[in-house]
C-alpha positions in Angstrom: -50.6 -31.6 113.9 -51.5 -30.7 117.5 -52.8 -27.3 118.4 -49.7 -26.3 120.3 -47.3 -27.4 117.6 -49.4 -25.6 114.9 -49.4 -22.4 117.1 -45.7 -22.6 117.7 -45.0 -23.0 114.0 -47.2 -20.1 113.1 -45.6 -17.8 115.7 -42.0 -18.7 114.9 -42.6 -18.4 111.2 -44.3 -15.0 111.6 -41.5 -13.7 113.7 -38.8 -14.8 111.3 -40.6 -13.5 108.3 -41.3 -10.2 110.0 -37.7 -9.8 111.0 -36.6 -10.4 107.4 -39.3 -8.1 106.0 -39.0 -5.1 108.2 -35.4 -5.1 109.2 -32.1 -5.3 107.3 -31.2 -8.7 108.7 -31.5 -10.6 105.5 -30.1 -7.8 103.4 -26.9 -7.7 105.5 -26.6 -11.5 105.5 -27.0 -11.7 101.7 -24.5 -8.9 101.2 -22.0 -10.6 103.4 -22.1 -13.8 101.4 -22.1 -12.1 98.0 -25.7 -12.7 97.0 -26.9 -9.1 97.2 -28.2 -9.3 93.6 -31.3 -11.1 94.8 -32.3 -8.5 97.4 -34.7 -6.9 95.0 -36.8 -10.1 94.9 -37.1 -10.6 98.6 -40.5 -8.9 98.9 -41.9 -11.3 96.3 -41.2 -14.2 98.7 -41.3 -12.7 102.2 -44.6 -10.9 102.1 -46.6 -13.9 101.0 -44.7 -16.0 103.5 -45.6 -13.5 106.2 -49.3 -13.7 105.2 -49.3 -17.5 105.3 -47.7 -17.7 108.7 -50.1 -15.1 110.1 -52.9 -17.2 108.7 -51.5 -20.3 110.3 -51.3 -18.5 113.6 -54.9 -17.3 113.4 -56.1 -20.8 112.4 -54.2 -22.4 115.3 -55.7 -19.9 117.8 -59.2 -20.4 116.4 -58.8 -24.2 116.6 -57.5 -23.9 120.2 -60.4 -21.8 121.4 -62.9 -24.1 119.6 -61.3 -27.1 121.3 -61.5 -25.4 124.8 -65.1 -24.4 124.3 -66.3 -28.0 123.6 
């Protein structure tokens, strides 16, 4: 995966996971389709996903700066 593609994946994933974690976007959507029973389990999935995407973003930035330095 190229550096730009990896960075874009990390940033987009981080933004989406952060929106779903810290706002009521996902809660409202799940309530609208009748799946509000799984709202209690969202933190079990979303917080690790947010951490993984932040890690991907940091790795991509590190890789990009390393490639520019050499």
